[in-house]
C-alpha positions as CSV (number, residue, x, y, z in Angstrom):
1,M,88.3,55.7,107.6
2,K,89.8,54.5,104.3
3,N,86.4,53.7,102.8
4,S,85.0,57.1,103.7
5,R,88.0,58.7,102.1
6,I,87.5,56.7,98.9
7,A,83.7,57.4,98.9
8,C,84.4,61.1,99.4
9,E,86.8,61.2,96.4
10,V,84.2,59.3,94.2
11,V,81.4,61.7,95.2
12,Q,83.6,64.7,94.4
13,G,84.6,63.2,91.1
14,I,80.9,62.5,90.1
15,N,80.0,66.1,91.1
16,R,82.8,67.5,89.0
17,I,81.7,65.5,86.0
18,S,78.1,66.7,86.4
19,C,78.8,70.4,86.8
20,R,80.8,70.7,83.6
21,E,77.8,71.2,81.5
22,T,74.4,72.6,82.5
23,M,71.2,73.1,80.5
24,D,68.8,75.6,81.9
25,G,70.4,75.3,85.3
26,D,70.1,71.5,85.3
27,T,72.9,68.9,84.7
28,P,72.6,66.0,82.3
29,E,72.7,62.5,83.5
30,T,76.1,61.2,84.4
31,Y,77.1,57.6,84.1
32,I,80.2,56.2,85.8
33,F,81.7,52.8,86.1
34,L,83.2,51.9,89.5
35,L,85.0,48.6,89.9
36,N,84.6,48.0,93.6
37,R,84.2,45.0,95.8
38,D,83.4,46.8,99.0
39,Q,79.7,47.5,99.4
40,E,80.4,49.9,102.3
41,I,81.9,52.4,99.8
42,V,78.7,52.2,97.7
43,N,76.6,52.7,100.8
44,L,78.5,55.8,101.7
45,I,78.2,57.2,98.2
46,E,74.4,56.5,98.3
47,K,74.2,58.3,101.6
48,A,76.1,61.3,100.3
49,M,74.1,61.5,97.1
50,P,70.5,60.6,97.9
51,G,68.6,59.4,94.8
52,I,71.7,58.1,93.0
53,N,71.0,54.9,91.0
54,T,73.5,52.1,91.4
55,T,73.7,48.6,89.9
56,N,75.8,45.6,90.3
57,N,74.9,44.6,86.7
58,L,78.1,43.8,84.8
59,D,76.3,44.6,81.5
60,F,75.6,48.1,82.7
61,F,77.4,49.7,79.8
62,E,74.7,48.2,77.5
63,S,72.0,50.1,79.4
64,V,73.7,53.5,78.9
65,P,72.0,55.4,76.1
66,I,74.1,55.4,72.9
67,E,74.3,59.2,72.8
68,Y,76.2,59.1,76.1
69,R,78.7,56.4,75.0
70,K,82.0,57.6,73.8
71,T,84.2,55.5,71.6
72,R,87.4,54.8,73.4
73,Q,90.5,56.2,71.8
74,Q,93.3,53.7,71.3
75,S,95.7,53.9,74.3
76,S,99.1,55.4,73.5
77,V,100.8,52.2,74.5
78,D,98.5,50.1,72.2
79,L,99.2,52.6,69.4
80,L,102.9,52.4,69.9
81,L,102.8,48.6,69.9
82,D,100.9,48.6,66.7
83,I,103.5,50.9,65.1
84,L,106.4,48.9,66.4
85,N,104.9,45.6,65.2
86,N,103.7,46.7,61.8
87,Y,105.5,49.7,60.4
88,Y,109.2,48.9,60.7
89,Y,111.4,46.2,59.2
90,K,114.0,44.0,60.8
91,G,117.3,45.8,61.0
92,A,115.8,49.3,61.0
93,V,117.2,51.9,63.4
94,V,114.6,54.6,64.0
95,N,114.8,57.8,66.0
96,K,112.2,57.8,68.8
97,A,111.2,61.4,68.0
98,D,110.4,60.3,64.4
99,I,108.1,57.6,65.6
100,F,106.1,60.2,67.6
101,S,106.2,63.0,65.0
102,N,104.7,60.7,62.3
103,H,101.6,59.8,64.4
104,E,99.3,62.6,65.6
105,Q,98.0,60.9,68.8
106,L,101.5,60.1,69.9
107,N,102.9,63.5,68.9
108,N,100.3,65.2,71.2
109,L,101.5,63.4,74.3
110,A,103.3,65.4,76.9
111,T,107.1,65.1,76.8
112,R,107.1,63.3,80.2
113,R,104.6,60.7,78.8
114,K,106.6,60.2,75.6
115,S,109.6,59.3,77.8
116,S,107.8,57.0,80.2
117,I,105.9,55.1,77.5
118,W,109.1,53.3,76.7
119,H,109.1,51.9,80.2
120,D,105.7,50.3,79.9
121,P,105.8,46.6,80.8
122,V,104.5,45.6,77.3
123,I,107.2,47.6,75.5
124,K,109.8,46.2,77.9
125,Q,108.6,42.7,77.1
126,M,109.2,43.3,73.4
127,E,112.8,44.3,74.3
128,A,113.1,41.2,76.5
129,D,111.8,39.0,73.7
130,A,114.6,40.5,71.5
131,K,112.2,42.2,69.0
132,I,113.5,45.6,69.7
133,K,116.5,47.3,71.4
134,I,115.6,50.6,73.0
135,G,118.4,53.1,73.1
136,H,118.5,56.7,74.5
137,K,117.3,58.3,71.2
138,E,116.7,55.3,68.9
139,V,114.9,52.1,68.6
140,E,116.5,49.2,66.7
141,F,114.4,46.5,65.3
142,L,116.0,43.0,65.7
C-alpha cells in the first residue's frame, strides 16, 4: 500500500511538471531524478505511465540534453554559511535583518524561512564550535 501511494505521488508530480508548458498541444520531454531503492515503485510508475523511459544509470544527468539542464542556485543555507564565514570579522555584532537585506537571494526568502534557517544543523554547528553566537535579533562573531 505504501509503495502504491509513493508511486501515485510521483506520477502526479511528473504529470504536473509536464503540463506546465505545451507546444502545439504537445508537452516537452520531462527529466526527473528519483533516488529510490525499491524496484516495485518503479514498476508501478511504469505501469501507470506506459512508454516512460527509466534507467538505473547513476550518470543519467550527463545524458540529459544541455538545454534542459538548469544551473542549481546556491542553497540559502550555503549562501548564509558563505556570508557568515567570509564577510564579518571577529567581535562584530550584526543584526540578522541586515544580513538578509544585503543579499538579494536571502532577502527574497519567506519570513518563516528566514527564521528557520538559523536552526539549520550546519548553522547550529557553527554556534557549537563557538564561531558565532546567535541571539534573538543579532549574530555575534566570536
